N, C-alpha and C positions, 0 to 999 in steps of 0.2 A: 456149365457150371452153374449154381441156383445162388440166390441170397435170400434173405429175410430183409425188408427195406421199413424201416420206421421213419416214416415221413411225418411233418409236420402239415395239416389243415385245419386253415381258415378260411370260411367265406369270402371276409371282406375286414376290414379295419373296425368297424363295430363291433363285430364277432368275437365269440372268445374261442380261443384255437385249442387242437387237441392232439397227440402223439394217437396216425394209423398206423398198423402195422399188414404188410401187402406181402406175400410168396411171390414171386418172381417167376414167369417163363423161364426155360433153357436160355442159357446167354453164352454169349462169345465173348472171352477174357480178354480180347482185341478192340470191344465194343470201349467206346468212352464213357463218360459217366453221363453225358446227358443223352448217347443213342440209350443207353441203359433205360433211364427215363423214358425215352419215345414208345420202347416196347412195353412198357409199364404201363401205359397210359392207354395202348391200344388194347393190353389185355383188358386194362379196367373199363373201357369203354364198351368191347363186347362184352362184360358184366351188366352194363346197366350204371356203373359208376360215376361219377363225373372226374377224369382226367386230373391229374397235380399240374398245377399251374407253377412255371416257372420261368425264368426271361434266360432269353438266348438271342445270340443274332449271328455275331462271326464263327462261332466254333472253334476258330485258330485261337485265341488266348490274345486278343487285339483288342475287343470290344469294351470288357469289364461288366458285361451284365449277367453273365453267368454263375452269377455269386450264392453261393449254398456254403453251411457249413456242415462237413460230412467229418460224423464221431468227434466231435468237437473241436476241428480245424475250420478254419477257411481255408477254401478251396480242395481237400482235403487231404490225404497224408505226406505229401511230398513236396518239396521246395521248389519254387522258381514256377511254378506250372497254375495257371488257373484251373476252375471245374470242368473245363469242355476239355482239359489235355491231360486229365484225372482217367485213367482206364481201369478197367474190370478186373485187369490183370495184378491191380495192387489189394486185392481182396483173396480171400479165400472159398471156396466151395461151402458154402450153411452159412457164410458169417450174416451178425445181425448187424446193419450199416444202419446209422442215423443219420438223417437228413434233415437241417432246419433253414430257417432263414437266419440273414444277420440278426444281431440282438444290437441295437441302441435305442436312445430315445429320440435323436434326431431321424432313424429309418424307421418310420412307423412301414409295418406289414399290410401291404397290399392285397392280396392273397396267397393262399400256402407259402411257396418259395420265394414270393417275388415283394420286395422292401420300395418304397420311396425314396429316391435318393437326390432329391430336389434341392436338399442341403447343399451338399457339393455344387449344384449349378448356382447358387446364391455364391457362394466364395468366389467363382470364378469371374463371376460380372463384377462382383467386386474389385476385381484386380483389373477392369478396364482395359483400356487400349494402348498401343505404345504410339507418340507421334510420331517414332519414324516414317519418312515416305516410304509410301507404297508405289508398284509400277513394274517396270522392266526389272529382269534379273541383274544388279551388277556387276561388275567384275570381283572377282575372287579375292582380289588384292585391296580393293579399296578400303577394305573394313578390315584390318588386320585382327587375329582373334587369336591367343596363344592357344595352343595345343590343348593344354591342360583343362581349359579354362570351355572350349569347344568340345570335349568330352567328358565333361561334368555335367554342362548343360544339354547336352544327349541322354545322360544317363538319368537325368531327373524328369528330361521330357517321355523317359517311356512311363512314367505313372501312366494307368487305364482307369483311373481313376473308382476301380472296384469296387473300393469299402472294404475289401479284406483288414486294413490296418484298424480300420474303425471297431470292427465287429471281435478282431482280437485283444485289444487294450480293455482293460479292467474298467481305465474311466472314459472309453468311448471315446477316444482321443483322436480328433484329424489333422493332429500335428505332421503328420510323414506327408498326408495328399496333401497339405498346405505345403508345408517345407518345397514340395518336389515342384508345384505348381508357382509358385514365387523364386526358385532357382534358375528354372530352366531359362528364362529370363532374365533373371540378376546375373547372370553369367555372360552373356553377350553386351557388344556397345551399345544395338537398338533400345537394350531394358533400361539403361541410365539413366533418363529423364525423367521417369516415372517412381525410379527403384525403390524410394523411400514412400513414397505416394502408396503406391502399390502393396508393399508387405505390410504398411498400418491397417489400410483398408481389407485386405482377403485375413486379417486376425482379428481383426475386430468384427466380421461378418462369419468370421468362422466361432468366436464366442458365442455370438448372437443368437447360433442355430440350433444351439444349447448342446454342443460337444465338450466332454472333458477335458482336463488340462494333462500335458504331459508327464510322466514320472520316471518313464526312462527307461522301463524296465525288459526294452527291445523284441517286443513279442510283433509290433507292427512289421519291424525289416524282417523276423523269420519269416511270417506268412507272406508279405508281400509276393505277387507273380512277378516281376520284375526285378526284383533285388535291390529295391530301391534303400539307399544306405541312410545312417542315423544321421550322418555328418549335415547331412541338408537340414534336420531342423537344429542342429547348432548353429550354423549359417545363418539360417532365418530369426532367429532369437537375437543372432548380434545384429541384423539390419534393422529387425523390430527397433530395440535398444537404442539404436543412432536415429532412427526415425520418433521418437520420441522425443529425442534430446534437441533435434534441429526443428523440433513444432510442426503446425501445419505447414505444408509445403501448399503455394497457390495450385489450383487445379485450372488444367486447358479445358477449353473448350472440347477437344478430341477424347478425354480420359471419360469414360461413362461416372457417373455418379453410383 
């Protein structure tokens, strides 16, 4: 199969970008989307054209770096997968496939399909650390955790921080990402001492980074490669409201500012 690739090209953050159209060489339908980009880049290099810059690492749907908007949808046409898990058999021979970077003010384009998601790092850093003692693994039954809470904590912890939720939201909201990061500790006993300090600090860091407000359209949940649920946003909102009612808690020396 062959496709026409309409891809966003941008030299750097300061340069204006544009779409360029390339005809691909013969492709195997079982190639992943990133493997297709590899093949196209080899062809471009042979022609003396600068290859398309795109981010990737694990190529197993774990790292979250392979973030592209494909035909208007973050990560492509399927639900619950990252860009690297999208295969060329998802398209038809001769299709025009539009590929662009995630669009959000807090995610400035670095080059072509690569964006800077350092804003997510700032939100994570604002969450600080837990003061629970670390060291050798405790006995499993020392800290009883209800099964439902354990499963919800694991569901939230699946977030890979790819930013698809931001790219899909009309307001460029990072509520789903922040809620997942708040909740995976908030459901566990170890996360309780800093629970309200953490949620307040992370929400404030999210707002300071320039992300928009959540209007609960559900577009974030629909494109999340790990199917993170909207209910985590509701939980974070409750914790944030309680944090405001409780006032500013004292910071301990082991919590990052």
